N, C-alpha and C positions, 0 to 999 in steps of 0.2 A: 501589472505589477510584481515587480521586482524583491529578491531575497535571496540573502545568498544561503548556500547549505548548511553554514552554521544553525542561522535560525529555522531552517526547515526541519534540521535533526533537532532544535528546542521544538517543535511545534507538531514533530512525530512522535513526540516523546505524554507532552498532554492528550496525546489519542488514548491513554489507562486512565484518564483525571476523573476522580470522582463525579463528577459535575459533569451530565448529559447535554446540558447545553455548549460546555467546552465543547468537550469532544466531538459534536457534528458541525459545530464554528468552524475550528481546525481539520473535520473533513472535507468541510466543502474548501476552505479556503485553500484544504493539499489539490482540490481536485480544480478550482478553479483556475491554480498554478501550473495544472500540467505538464508538460518536457520537465522544466525547472524543478519539478519535485518529483518527476521517477527518476533519477540516482538515486538519491536519498529515503523514497520509498524501497527499490532492491535490497539495498542496504539494509530495513530495517526487516525482508525478509530473514534474517537470519540474527534479529534481534536477539539476547540472553530474554526478554519477558517474550514470551509466550503469545499475550495481549499484543503487543506492538506487531508479533511476525502476523495475526490475524489478522488488524486492520487492516495494514500496510499490502496486506494480500486484500485484501475490500474492495482499499481507496485506485490502488493499482486498474483492476477488475471495472469501479469504476469509469480513471479516466481511456479505460482502452486503447492505447497508445501499443503497437503491433513492439513497442521496444522494453518492454518489459516481458515478450512469450517466453524469451529463454530463461533468464532468470525465475519467472514462475514455472516452469518446463523442466527445470534441475530440482526444482523447491519440492517437490513432489516426491523425495526419496527422505526427507530428512519434516519432523516434527509430528506434532500430535495430529489425530483423527480430524479434531476438526480447523486446525489450518491445514490439512491436505484439503480441507471439504472445499474449503477459501479458496486453495490457491487453484482447484477447478474450475470450482463457478467462475472466478479470473481468466484464467484464460479460455473456458466455455467463452465469453462475453467480448474481450478480444479478437475471437477467428470469428466472431454473429457482427465484429463492427469492420472489420477486415477482411472481406471475403476473394 
């Protein structure tokens, strides 16, 4: 499956949809896109909406690609406590997947 960065960014905006099924489906697609979605998800770590930041960190952890590691580590210095917790979990998942 190929998607443009613009299409991926539109999906990321849907991570805060009111409908749980929409949010879950979007998360599944972003995970399946794997490396394609990493750049836009890293950008979303600095999104103006903290909920999108949290979802982006969670999905990066589920993808588990070490390309996101430095950006996640940098993200430990900002955001609310829930975001930082999610970032910490994502880092742990990535490190565990890439010993």
